[in-house]
C-alpha positions in Angstrom: 86.3 83.9 101.1 88.6 86.6 99.7 90.7 88.8 102.0 91.9 92.4 102.0 94.6 93.7 104.3 95.2 97.3 105.2 98.6 98.0 106.6 99.4 101.1 108.6 102.7 102.5 109.8 103.6 103.4 113.4 101.8 106.8 113.0 98.5 105.3 111.8 99.0 106.2 108.1 97.7 103.7 105.6 100.8 102.5 103.6 99.7 99.3 101.8 96.7 97.4 100.7 96.8 93.8 99.6 94.0 91.6 98.3 93.6 88.0 97.2 92.0 89.1 93.9 91.7 92.4 91.9 89.4 94.8 93.6 88.8 98.6 93.3 89.6 100.4 96.6 88.3 103.8 97.3 89.3 106.0 100.3 86.6 108.4 101.5 87.7 111.3 103.7 84.9 113.6 104.7 87.5 116.0 106.1 88.5 117.0 102.6 85.3 118.1 100.9 86.7 119.0 97.4 88.8 115.8 97.2 86.6 113.5 99.4 87.0 110.3 97.4 90.1 108.9 95.7 91.1 105.5 94.4 94.0 103.5 95.9 96.2 102.8 92.9 99.0 100.6 94.2 97.1 97.5 95.3 99.2 94.3 95.8 97.3 91.3 94.5 97.6 87.7 95.3 97.1 85.2 98.1 100.9 85.3 98.7 100.8 89.1 99.2 98.0 88.8 101.8 99.8 85.9 103.6 103.0 88.0 103.7 101.1 90.9 105.4 99.4 88.6 107.9 102.9 87.1 108.7 101.5 84.2 110.6 100.2 86.4 113.4 97.0 85.5 115.2 94.0 87.4 114.0 92.2 89.5 116.6 88.7 90.8 116.7 87.7 94.4 115.7 86.4 94.9 119.3 89.9 94.3 120.7 91.9 97.0 118.9 94.2 99.1 121.1 93.1 102.7 121.2 95.9 105.2 120.6 96.0 108.4 122.6 
């Protein structure tokens, strides 16, 4: 199974996307009606890039994400 990682900074901004293989990534933001969809153009590709992002950390479940206030 192929993997994609989305890395955010400490403020929650998306800063990097990595994938095992080439993929097209589109960001959809309904808050910007005239520029709602744009393509992420700096994708890092390769299993090594994904492994580096994962960094050996345990992988949690989407239902266990800490909510920021």
